[in-house]
C-alpha positions as CSV (number, residue, x, y, z in Angstrom):
1,M,2.7,14.3,-23.6
2,S,1.6,11.3,-21.6
3,T,1.1,12.2,-18.0
4,T,0.6,8.8,-16.4
5,A,0.0,5.1,-16.9
6,P,-3.3,3.6,-15.8
7,S,-3.4,2.4,-12.3
8,P,-3.0,-1.4,-12.0
9,Q,-6.4,-3.0,-11.4
10,P,-7.1,-4.6,-8.1
11,P,-7.0,-8.4,-8.2
12,T,-10.2,-10.2,-9.0
13,G,-12.4,-10.4,-6.0
14,A,-10.5,-7.7,-4.1
15,A,-13.7,-6.2,-2.8
16,D,-14.6,-9.6,-1.3
17,R,-11.1,-10.3,0.2
18,S,-10.8,-10.8,3.9
19,A,-9.1,-7.9,5.6
20,V,-7.9,-10.2,8.4
21,R,-6.4,-12.8,6.0
22,T,-4.7,-10.0,4.1
23,L,-3.3,-8.3,7.2
24,L,-1.9,-11.7,8.4
25,R,0.5,-11.5,5.6
26,L,2.4,-8.9,7.6
27,W,3.3,-11.6,10.2
28,P,6.7,-12.5,8.8
29,Y,7.8,-8.9,9.2
30,V,6.2,-8.5,12.6
31,R,7.5,-11.8,14.0
32,P,11.0,-10.6,14.9
33,V,9.6,-7.8,17.1
34,R,6.5,-9.7,18.3
35,G,7.7,-9.8,22.0
36,R,7.9,-6.1,22.3
37,L,4.6,-5.6,20.5
38,F,2.8,-8.1,22.7
39,L,4.2,-6.4,25.7
40,A,3.0,-3.0,24.4
41,A,-0.5,-4.5,23.9
42,F,-0.5,-6.0,27.3
43,T,0.5,-2.7,28.8
44,A,-2.4,-0.9,27.0
45,I,-4.9,-3.6,28.2
46,V,-3.7,-3.1,31.8
47,A,-4.0,0.7,31.4
48,S,-7.6,0.4,30.1
49,C,-8.5,-2.0,33.0
50,V,-7.0,0.5,35.4
51,G,-9.4,3.0,34.0
52,L,-12.3,0.7,34.6
53,V,-11.4,0.5,38.3
54,I,-12.1,4.2,38.7
55,P,-16.0,3.7,38.6
56,L,-15.7,1.1,41.3
57,V,-13.8,3.6,43.5
58,L,-16.5,6.2,42.8
59,K,-19.2,3.7,43.9
60,W,-17.3,3.1,47.2
61,M,-16.9,6.9,47.7
62,V,-20.6,7.7,47.0
63,D,-22.1,4.8,49.0
64,G,-19.5,5.1,51.8
65,P,-17.7,8.3,52.8
66,V,-20.0,10.7,50.9
67,A,-23.2,9.1,52.2
68,H,-21.9,8.9,55.7
69,R,-20.2,12.4,55.5
70,E,-16.7,11.2,56.2
71,P,-14.2,13.7,54.9
72,R,-11.2,11.5,55.6
73,G,-12.7,8.8,53.4
74,V,-13.4,11.3,50.6
75,W,-9.8,12.4,50.6
76,L,-8.6,8.8,50.6
77,G,-10.8,8.1,47.6
78,A,-9.6,11.2,45.8
79,L,-6.0,10.1,46.3
80,G,-6.9,6.7,44.9
81,L,-8.5,8.2,41.9
82,L,-5.4,10.4,41.3
83,L,-3.1,7.4,41.6
84,L,-5.2,5.4,39.2
85,G,-5.2,8.3,36.7
86,V,-1.5,8.7,36.9
87,A,-1.0,4.9,36.5
88,E,-3.2,4.9,33.4
89,A,-1.3,7.8,31.8
90,V,2.1,6.2,32.6
91,L,1.1,2.9,31.1
92,F,-0.2,4.4,27.9
93,G,3.0,6.4,27.6
94,L,5.0,3.2,28.1
95,R,3.0,1.5,25.4
96,R,3.9,4.2,22.9
97,W,7.5,4.0,23.8
98,L,7.5,0.2,23.5
99,V,6.1,0.3,19.9
100,A,8.3,3.1,18.5
101,R,11.5,1.1,17.8
102,P,10.0,-2.2,16.6
103,L,7.6,-0.4,14.2
104,A,10.5,1.6,12.7
105,Y,12.3,-1.7,12.2
106,V,9.3,-3.3,10.5
107,E,8.8,-0.4,8.2
108,A,12.5,-0.3,7.3
109,E,12.5,-4.1,6.6
110,M,9.4,-3.9,4.4
111,R,10.8,-1.0,2.5
112,G,14.1,-2.7,2.0
113,A,12.3,-5.9,0.9
114,L,10.2,-3.9,-1.6
115,Y,13.3,-2.2,-3.1
116,G,15.1,-5.5,-3.3
117,R,12.2,-7.1,-5.1
118,L,12.0,-4.2,-7.6
119,Q,15.6,-4.8,-8.5
120,R,14.8,-8.5,-9.2
121,L,11.7,-8.0,-11.2
122,P,12.0,-8.3,-15.0
123,I,12.1,-5.3,-17.3
124,A,8.6,-6.3,-18.6
125,F,7.2,-5.7,-15.1
126,H,8.7,-2.1,-15.0
127,D,7.4,-1.5,-18.6
128,R,3.8,-2.1,-17.3
129,W,3.9,-0.2,-14.1
130,A,3.9,3.5,-13.6
131,S,6.8,4.6,-11.4
132,G,4.5,6.7,-9.2
133,Q,2.4,3.6,-8.4
134,L,5.6,1.8,-7.2
135,L,6.8,4.9,-5.3
136,S,3.4,5.3,-3.5
137,R,3.7,1.6,-2.4
138,G,7.1,2.3,-0.9
139,T,6.0,5.5,0.9
140,T,2.3,6.2,1.5
141,D,1.3,2.5,1.8
142,L,4.1,1.7,4.2
143,M,3.2,4.8,6.3
144,L,-0.3,3.5,6.6
145,L,0.9,0.1,7.6
146,R,3.2,1.6,10.3
147,M,0.2,3.6,11.6
148,F,-1.9,0.5,11.7
149,L,0.6,-1.5,13.6
150,A,1.1,1.4,16.0
151,F,-2.5,2.2,16.8
152,P,-5.4,0.2,15.3
153,L,-3.8,-3.2,15.6
154,T,-3.2,-2.7,19.3
155,F,-6.4,-0.9,20.1
156,L,-8.7,-3.3,18.3
157,L,-7.5,-5.8,20.8
158,V,-7.4,-3.4,23.7
159,N,-10.8,-2.0,23.1
160,A,-12.3,-5.4,22.6
161,V,-10.9,-6.5,26.0
162,T,-12.0,-3.2,27.6
163,I,-15.5,-3.5,26.3
164,L,-15.8,-7.2,27.5
165,V,-14.5,-6.3,30.9
166,G,-16.7,-3.1,31.1
167,V,-19.8,-5.1,30.1
168,A,-19.0,-7.7,32.7
169,I,-18.6,-5.0,35.4
170,M,-22.0,-3.4,34.4
171,L,-23.8,-6.8,34.4
172,F,-22.3,-7.6,37.8
173,Q,-23.5,-4.2,39.1
174,D,-27.0,-4.5,37.7
175,W,-27.9,-7.0,35.0
176,T,-31.1,-5.3,33.9
177,L,-29.4,-2.0,33.2
178,G,-26.6,-4.0,31.5
179,L,-29.0,-5.6,29.1
180,V,-30.4,-2.2,28.2
181,M,-26.8,-1.0,27.4
182,L,-26.2,-4.1,25.2
183,T,-29.3,-3.5,23.1
184,P,-27.4,-1.5,20.3
185,A,-24.8,-4.2,19.9
186,V,-26.6,-6.2,17.2
187,P,-27.4,-3.3,14.8
188,L,-23.9,-2.0,15.3
189,V,-22.3,-5.3,14.2
190,A,-24.5,-5.4,11.1
191,L,-23.8,-1.7,10.2
192,S,-20.0,-2.3,10.7
193,S,-20.1,-5.2,8.3
194,V,-21.7,-3.1,5.6
195,F,-19.4,-0.2,6.3
196,E,-16.3,-2.3,6.1
197,K,-17.0,-3.6,2.6
198,R,-17.9,-0.2,1.2
199,Y,-15.0,1.5,2.8
200,A,-12.5,-1.1,1.5
201,E,-13.6,-0.3,-2.1
202,A,-13.2,3.5,-1.5
203,A,-9.8,3.0,0.2
204,R,-8.4,0.9,-2.7
205,L,-9.6,3.5,-5.2
206,A,-8.1,6.4,-3.2
207,Q,-4.7,4.7,-2.8
208,D,-4.5,3.9,-6.5
209,Q,-5.3,7.5,-7.3
210,V,-2.5,8.7,-5.0
211,G,-0.2,6.5,-7.1
212,D,-1.5,8.2,-10.3
213,L,-1.0,11.6,-8.7
214,T,2.6,10.7,-7.6
215,T,3.3,9.6,-11.2
216,V,2.2,13.0,-12.6
217,V,4.4,14.9,-10.1
218,E,7.4,12.7,-10.8
219,E,7.1,13.0,-14.5
220,S,6.5,16.7,-14.3
221,V,9.7,17.2,-12.2
222,L,11.8,15.0,-14.4
223,G,10.4,16.5,-17.6
224,I,10.4,20.1,-16.4
225,R,12.6,21.2,-19.4
226,V,10.1,19.7,-21.9
227,I,7.2,21.3,-20.1
228,K,8.8,24.7,-20.0
229,G,10.3,24.4,-23.5
230,F,6.9,23.7,-25.1
231,G,4.9,25.9,-22.8
232,R,2.8,23.0,-21.5
233,H,2.7,24.1,-17.8
234,R,-1.0,25.0,-18.0
235,S,-2.0,21.7,-19.5
236,Q,0.1,19.8,-17.0
237,A,-1.4,21.9,-14.2
238,R,-4.9,21.1,-15.5
239,A,-4.1,17.4,-15.6
240,F,-2.8,17.6,-12.0
241,R,-5.9,19.5,-10.9
242,D,-8.2,16.9,-12.5
243,L,-6.5,14.1,-10.8
244,S,-6.5,16.0,-7.5
245,R,-10.2,16.7,-7.8
246,T,-10.8,13.0,-8.5
247,L,-8.8,12.1,-5.4
248,R,-10.6,14.7,-3.4
249,G,-14.0,13.2,-4.4
250,T,-12.8,9.8,-3.3
251,E,-11.5,11.1,0.0
252,L,-14.9,12.9,0.5
253,L,-16.7,9.6,-0.1
254,K,-14.5,8.0,2.5
255,A,-15.3,10.9,4.9
256,R,-19.0,10.5,4.3
257,L,-18.9,6.8,5.0
258,L,-16.9,7.3,8.1
259,A,-19.2,10.1,9.3
260,T,-22.2,8.0,8.7
261,I,-20.9,5.0,10.7
262,W,-19.5,7.2,13.4
263,A,-22.8,9.0,13.8
264,L,-24.7,5.7,14.2
265,I,-22.1,4.3,16.5
266,M,-22.3,7.4,18.7
267,T,-26.1,7.8,18.6
268,L,-27.3,4.3,19.4
269,P,-25.2,3.9,22.6
270,E,-26.2,7.4,23.7
271,V,-29.8,6.5,23.4
272,A,-29.2,3.4,25.4
273,L,-27.3,5.5,28.0
274,G,-30.2,7.9,28.3
275,A,-32.6,5.0,28.8
276,V,-30.3,3.7,31.6
277,L,-30.1,7.1,33.2
278,V,-33.9,7.4,33.3
279,A,-34.5,3.8,34.5
280,G,-31.7,4.0,37.1
281,A,-32.9,7.3,38.5
282,V,-36.4,5.8,38.9
283,R,-34.9,2.8,40.7
284,V,-32.8,5.0,43.0
285,A,-35.9,7.0,43.8
286,D,-37.8,3.9,44.9
287,G,-34.9,2.5,46.8
288,S,-34.2,-0.6,44.7
289,L,-30.8,0.7,43.5
290,S,-28.1,2.6,45.4
291,A,-26.9,5.9,44.2
292,G,-23.3,4.7,44.2
293,T,-24.2,1.7,42.0
294,L,-25.9,4.1,39.5
295,V,-22.9,6.4,39.5
296,A,-20.5,3.5,39.0
297,F,-22.7,2.0,36.3
298,L,-22.9,5.3,34.4
299,S,-19.2,6.0,34.9
300,T,-18.4,2.6,33.5
301,A,-20.7,3.2,30.5
302,L,-19.0,6.6,29.9
303,A,-15.6,4.9,30.2
304,L,-16.7,2.6,27.3
305,R,-17.7,5.5,25.1
306,W,-14.3,5.9,23.5
307,P,-13.7,2.1,22.9
308,V,-17.2,1.9,21.3
309,E,-17.0,5.1,19.3
310,S,-13.6,4.3,18.0
311,I,-14.9,1.2,16.3
312,G,-15.6,3.0,13.0
313,F,-12.3,4.9,13.1
314,L,-10.3,1.7,13.8
315,L,-12.2,-0.3,11.1
316,A,-11.5,2.5,8.6
317,M,-7.8,2.5,9.4
318,S,-7.7,-1.3,9.3
319,Q,-9.3,-1.4,5.9
320,E,-6.8,1.2,4.6
321,A,-4.0,-0.9,6.0
322,A,-5.5,-4.1,4.4
323,T,-5.6,-2.2,1.1
324,A,-2.0,-1.0,1.6
325,T,-0.9,-4.6,2.4
326,E,-2.7,-5.9,-0.7
327,R,-1.0,-3.2,-2.9
328,Y,2.4,-4.0,-1.3
329,F,2.1,-7.7,-2.0
330,E,1.0,-7.1,-5.5
331,V,4.6,-6.1,-6.1
332,M,6.1,-8.7,-3.7
333,D,4.1,-11.5,-5.4
334,A,5.2,-10.6,-8.9
335,E,7.4,-13.2,-10.5
336,P,11.1,-12.2,-10.3
337,E,13.6,-12.9,-13.1
338,P,14.0,-16.7,-13.2
339,P,17.4,-17.8,-11.9
340,E,18.0,-19.7,-15.1
341,S,16.1,-20.6,-18.2
342,P,13.9,-23.7,-18.1
343,R,15.7,-24.7,-21.3
344,A,19.0,-24.9,-19.5
345,G,19.9,-28.6,-19.3
346,P,21.8,-31.3,-21.0
347,R,22.8,-29.3,-24.1
348,D,24.5,-26.6,-22.1
349,A,28.2,-26.9,-22.8
350,P,30.8,-26.7,-20.0
351,R,33.2,-23.8,-20.0
352,A,34.9,-23.8,-23.4
353,V,38.6,-24.5,-23.6
354,A,39.0,-22.0,-26.4
355,P,37.2,-18.6,-26.6
356,D,34.2,-18.7,-28.9
357,G,33.0,-15.1,-28.6
358,L,29.3,-14.1,-28.7
359,R,26.8,-16.3,-30.5
360,F,23.1,-15.9,-31.2
361,E,21.7,-19.2,-32.2
362,D,18.2,-19.3,-33.7
363,V,17.1,-16.6,-31.3
364,V,13.3,-15.7,-31.3
365,F,11.9,-13.0,-29.1
366,R,8.4,-11.8,-28.5
367,Y,7.5,-9.4,-25.7
368,P,5.5,-11.0,-22.9
369,D,2.6,-8.6,-23.4
370,A,2.4,-9.0,-27.2
371,A,-0.9,-10.0,-28.7
372,P,-1.3,-13.8,-29.0
373,G,-0.3,-15.0,-32.5
374,S,1.5,-11.8,-33.3
375,A,4.8,-12.0,-35.2
376,P,7.9,-12.0,-33.0
377,L,10.1,-8.9,-33.0
378,L,13.2,-11.1,-33.6
379,D,12.8,-14.2,-35.6
380,R,15.5,-16.9,-35.8
381,V,18.4,-14.6,-35.4
382,D,21.8,-16.2,-36.0
383,L,25.0,-14.2,-35.5
384,H,28.5,-14.9,-34.4
385,V,30.8,-12.2,-33.0
386,R,34.3,-13.8,-32.9
387,P,36.5,-13.5,-29.9
388,G,38.1,-10.0,-29.8
389,E,36.0,-8.9,-32.7
390,S,33.9,-5.7,-32.9
391,M,30.6,-6.2,-34.7
392,A,28.4,-3.2,-35.7
393,L,24.6,-3.9,-35.7
394,V,22.8,-1.8,-38.2
395,G,19.1,-1.6,-39.0
396,A,16.1,0.6,-39.7
397,T,14.5,2.4,-36.7
398,G,12.2,-0.1,-35.0
399,S,14.0,-3.2,-36.3
400,G,14.8,-4.4,-32.8
401,K,18.5,-3.6,-32.5
402,T,18.3,-2.3,-28.9
403,T,16.1,-5.3,-27.9
404,L,18.7,-7.7,-29.4
405,T,21.5,-6.2,-27.4
406,A,19.4,-6.3,-24.2
407,L,19.1,-10.1,-24.6
408,V,22.8,-10.6,-23.9
409,P,22.8,-9.5,-20.2
410,R,19.3,-11.0,-19.9
411,L,17.4,-7.7,-19.4
412,H,14.9,-9.6,-21.4
413,E,14.7,-13.4,-21.8
414,V,14.7,-15.0,-25.2
415,T,11.5,-16.7,-26.3
416,S,13.4,-19.5,-27.9
417,G,16.9,-20.2,-29.2
418,R,19.9,-19.3,-27.1
419,I,22.8,-16.9,-26.7
420,T,26.2,-18.1,-25.7
421,L,29.4,-16.4,-24.4
422,D,32.4,-18.5,-25.1
423,G,30.2,-21.5,-25.6
424,R,28.1,-21.1,-22.3
425,D,24.4,-20.4,-22.6
426,V,23.7,-17.1,-20.8
427,A,20.4,-18.5,-19.6
428,A,22.2,-21.1,-17.5
429,M,24.7,-18.6,-16.1
430,P,24.1,-16.9,-12.7
431,R,23.3,-13.2,-13.4
432,E,26.1,-12.1,-11.1
433,E,28.6,-13.9,-13.3
434,L,26.9,-13.0,-16.6
435,R,26.8,-9.3,-15.7
436,A,30.4,-9.4,-14.5
437,L,31.4,-10.4,-18.0
438,V,29.2,-8.1,-20.0
439,A,29.2,-4.3,-19.9
440,V,26.5,-2.2,-21.4
441,A,26.2,1.4,-22.4
442,F,22.7,2.5,-23.5
443,E,21.9,5.3,-26.0
444,E,20.0,7.3,-23.3
445,P,22.4,7.4,-20.4
446,T,21.1,7.5,-16.8
447,L,23.1,9.0,-14.0
448,F,22.3,8.8,-10.3
449,S,22.3,11.5,-7.6
450,T,25.8,10.7,-6.5
451,S,29.3,11.9,-7.4
452,V,30.7,11.6,-10.9
453,G,33.3,9.1,-9.7
454,E,30.7,6.9,-8.0
455,N,28.6,6.9,-11.1
456,V,31.5,5.8,-13.3
457,L,32.8,3.2,-10.7
458,M,29.4,1.5,-10.7
459,G,30.8,-0.3,-13.7
460,A,33.9,-1.5,-12.0
461,G,32.5,-4.7,-10.6
462,A,29.5,-6.9,-10.4
463,S,26.6,-6.1,-8.1
464,G,27.4,-6.6,-4.5
465,D,24.0,-8.2,-3.6
466,G,25.0,-11.7,-4.5
467,H,22.3,-12.0,-7.1
468,G,23.5,-9.9,-9.9
469,D,20.3,-7.8,-9.9
470,G,21.7,-4.5,-9.1
471,G,22.1,-3.5,-12.8
472,T,24.3,-4.6,-15.7
473,R,28.0,-4.2,-15.1
474,G,29.2,-1.1,-16.7
475,G,25.8,-0.2,-17.9
476,D,24.2,3.2,-17.8
477,G,21.9,2.1,-15.0
478,S,18.7,2.7,-17.0
479,E,17.8,-1.0,-16.7
480,G,19.2,-1.9,-13.3
481,G,19.3,-0.8,-9.7
482,H,20.9,2.2,-8.0
483,G,24.1,1.1,-6.5
484,G,23.7,3.5,-3.6
485,S,27.0,5.1,-2.8
486,G,28.9,2.9,-5.1
487,E,31.0,1.4,-2.3
488,D,29.7,-2.1,-2.8
489,D,30.5,-2.0,-6.5
490,R,34.1,-1.2,-5.9
491,R,34.8,-4.3,-3.8
492,G,37.6,-6.3,-5.3
493,D,39.0,-3.5,-7.3
494,G,42.2,-3.2,-5.2
495,D,43.1,-0.3,-3.1
496,G,42.3,3.4,-3.5
497,A,45.2,4.0,-5.9
498,D,44.0,1.2,-8.2
499,T,40.4,2.6,-8.1
500,A,41.6,6.1,-8.9
501,A,43.8,4.8,-11.8
502,A,40.8,2.8,-13.2
503,L,38.6,5.9,-12.9
504,D,41.2,8.1,-14.7
505,R,41.7,5.5,-17.4
506,A,37.9,5.3,-18.1
507,L,37.5,9.0,-18.2
508,S,40.4,9.3,-20.6
509,V,38.9,6.7,-22.9
510,A,35.5,8.4,-22.9
511,Q,37.2,11.8,-23.4
512,A,35.5,13.0,-20.2
513,G,38.2,15.4,-19.2
514,F,35.6,18.0,-18.4
515,V,35.2,16.1,-15.0
516,H,38.5,17.7,-13.8
517,A,37.1,21.2,-14.4
518,L,34.0,20.5,-12.2
519,P,34.0,22.3,-8.8
520,E,35.0,19.1,-6.9
521,G,36.4,17.1,-9.7
522,A,35.2,13.5,-9.7
523,A,33.7,14.1,-6.3
524,T,31.2,16.5,-7.7
525,R,27.6,15.4,-7.3
526,V,25.8,15.4,-10.6
527,G,22.2,15.8,-9.3
528,E,19.1,13.9,-10.2
529,Q,19.3,12.2,-13.6
530,G,22.6,14.1,-14.2
531,L,20.6,16.9,-15.7
532,S,23.2,19.4,-14.5
533,L,25.4,18.0,-17.3
534,S,24.9,18.2,-21.1
535,G,23.7,15.3,-23.1
536,G,27.2,14.7,-24.5
537,Q,28.7,14.8,-21.0
538,R,26.2,12.3,-19.7
539,Q,26.9,10.0,-22.6
540,R,30.6,10.2,-22.1
541,L,30.2,9.3,-18.4
542,A,28.0,6.3,-19.3
543,L,30.7,5.2,-21.8
544,A,33.3,5.6,-19.1
545,R,31.2,3.4,-16.8
546,A,31.0,0.8,-19.5
547,V,34.8,0.5,-20.0
548,V,36.1,1.2,-16.5
549,G,36.1,-2.6,-15.6
550,Q,37.9,-3.5,-18.8
551,P,35.1,-6.0,-19.7
552,K,35.5,-9.1,-21.8
553,F,32.2,-8.5,-23.6
554,L,31.0,-5.0,-24.5
555,I,27.5,-4.0,-25.7
556,L,27.3,-0.4,-26.9
557,D,23.9,1.1,-28.0
558,D,24.8,4.0,-30.3
559,P,27.3,5.3,-27.7
560,L,28.4,8.4,-29.6
561,S,25.0,9.9,-30.8
562,A,25.1,12.9,-28.5
563,L,28.8,13.9,-29.2
564,D,30.0,16.7,-31.4
565,V,32.2,15.8,-34.4
566,H,35.6,16.7,-32.7
567,T,34.7,14.8,-29.4
568,E,33.4,11.9,-31.4
569,A,36.7,11.5,-33.3
570,A,38.7,11.6,-30.0
571,V,36.4,9.1,-28.4
572,E,36.6,6.8,-31.4
573,A,40.4,6.9,-31.3
574,A,40.4,5.9,-27.6
575,L,37.6,3.3,-28.1
576,R,39.7,1.4,-30.7
577,Q,42.2,0.6,-28.0
578,V,39.4,-0.7,-25.7
579,L,37.7,-2.7,-28.4
580,A,40.9,-4.4,-29.4
581,G,40.8,-6.3,-26.1
582,A,37.0,-7.0,-26.0
583,T,34.3,-8.8,-27.9
584,A,31.9,-6.0,-28.8
585,L,28.5,-5.6,-30.3
586,I,27.8,-2.0,-31.2
587,V,24.5,-0.6,-32.3
588,A,25.3,2.0,-35.0
589,H,23.4,4.6,-37.0
590,R,26.2,6.6,-38.5
591,P,29.1,5.5,-40.7
592,S,31.6,7.0,-38.2
593,T,30.4,4.5,-35.6
594,V,30.3,1.6,-38.0
595,L,33.9,2.2,-38.9
596,L,34.9,1.3,-35.3
597,A,33.8,-2.3,-36.0
598,D,35.6,-5.1,-37.8
599,R,32.4,-6.3,-39.4
600,V,28.8,-5.2,-39.8
601,A,25.5,-7.1,-39.3
602,L,22.3,-5.9,-41.0
603,L,19.1,-6.5,-39.0
604,S,16.0,-6.4,-41.2
605,G,12.6,-8.0,-40.7
606,G,13.6,-9.4,-37.4
607,R,16.5,-11.3,-38.9
608,I,20.2,-10.9,-39.7
609,T,20.1,-10.6,-43.5
610,A,23.7,-9.8,-44.2
611,V,27.1,-9.8,-42.5
612,G,30.3,-8.4,-43.9
613,T,32.6,-5.4,-43.9
614,H,31.3,-1.9,-44.3
615,R,32.6,-1.7,-47.9
616,Q,31.2,-5.1,-48.8
617,L,27.7,-4.2,-47.6
618,L,27.8,-0.8,-49.2
619,R,28.6,-2.4,-52.5
620,D,26.3,-5.5,-52.3
621,H,23.2,-4.4,-50.2
622,P,21.0,-1.5,-51.3
623,E,19.2,-1.5,-48.0
624,Y,22.5,-1.0,-46.1
625,A,23.6,1.7,-48.5
626,R,20.3,3.5,-48.0
627,L,20.6,3.3,-44.2
628,M,24.2,4.7,-44.3
629,S,23.2,7.5,-46.7
630,G,20.6,8.7,-44.3
631,T,17.6,8.1,-46.6
632,D,15.9,5.6,-44.2
633,S,12.2,5.7,-44.5
634,P,10.9,8.4,-42.1
635,D,7.7,6.5,-41.3
636,Q,9.4,3.7,-39.4
637,E,8.2,3.1,-35.9
638,D,10.6,4.2,-33.1
639,D,12.5,1.5,-31.4
640,H,11.8,2.6,-27.8
641,R,11.9,-1.0,-26.8
């Protein structure tokens, strides 16, 4: 059992990418809330500068009231220190309050944009990417970005200003001691540059490994019945432990790098501070420096400890945020489904006056990731399904039947040739319009974690997003997006009574009367993947979803494979009524399904090799007779695609 797909590789030169340039890509999302974020940053800068005033008050107290033994002045200075401390605390609290709402907005917008992009990316993209990698980008990576915007982004600016102001204050108090404190600056800058590059590589590796780990968890949860059924829990646990240990090693590498830079960042300024203390004490003793000035200088230096020591921590978080941004935009930069085929142009016919049905004209298809020069899966397919006709598509396992049907709603794009609906090239049609005309039910039905009724009614109308990318109308959802609560997909279906009537009609056609016996009827939630239902029940709901909108074109991929004999007969009887009003292409493996169709097309060697009635093909084509008799060669490759 495969546990996970390999992690996508970082883009070429990722280790050399500029963190600043990468993080600047967040600006379009930050721009709407920039005013509040700038105000928060300004508040934090003021708070830090208030903190730097405290050493000046101490200098005044030591050289004034303390030296002259004036209790009233001491109490006045203490009150001033208290007020400054309260002001600093209030300002930092205000900064945190200011950033909370805008950062929640930014995270929500980025998560929504990512989800929307995933709906618009072609099936080939989803075939290549492990779901855990995509999930980690929408959860862990966005959490890192929110943390970056909340803390490191602000405090990189705040600490830089604080350090500059603090250094200016120290140089103003005593420039010789100030130069001593600045001595570690050059080696710290060099060390930070080396650390930044190495930490970036480790951060990218760790976040990819989190994606792999997420994939394993997701697959194990969804496949728990298989794992338990085959007693594979120990091997799955070992695989999970191995990935966890690998991730632990990477996280420990990050910790070692951070500990090293932090130790150096803390040690060098402490050495300089010690030197200042010794030199300052000597100068106070010989009278060339006042005690108040030394106290103020040391207090300022101590106030700068956190801004300096946090450099390593902030750089680490910034690198993780840059890596998260890079991973996020790897998805956002992926090419979405083209709005229309580049072939669409002069030869595209206007809407036909008379219905022409479904046509495949010289259709060639090769998967985008196929080896260069490899033979196409479908090679010059020509097929005509007449208006109102039902055509059964028959072929050996692995012949490309499912792929051929997926070309109609443009789940895949044809390599060459064209497919027309009533004379209109589907490649030139907006997906919203195309998927409002075509309903699809896949062999392996997918249900969402909503009610039975909402799952079925997802097929009652085109996607509500205006782009037609929310999933094929009436499909089982395995190739499209989750319609959420299903409310958008019911727009335009009339009032509640019409919706209820459409739902009842679809359930009746699919012989899904079991729905009424569920605890809450059609309002019963089916749970994740609908696994609380049997395979036959899920397939009947997927079929109901396909027919609920009374589609003009219907694509059914072996829709009755999971039904028992009696239920299959009842569904077939009801389907004949639906098929009488639709142009249908039905992938069939059994004679009982073939008999639903008016004619049969045989797909062999990537081409349509015969078209006729069931009886004609049984009589005239040995390959078809062999397929219908169940003696198909067992070594054929599975058509998972």
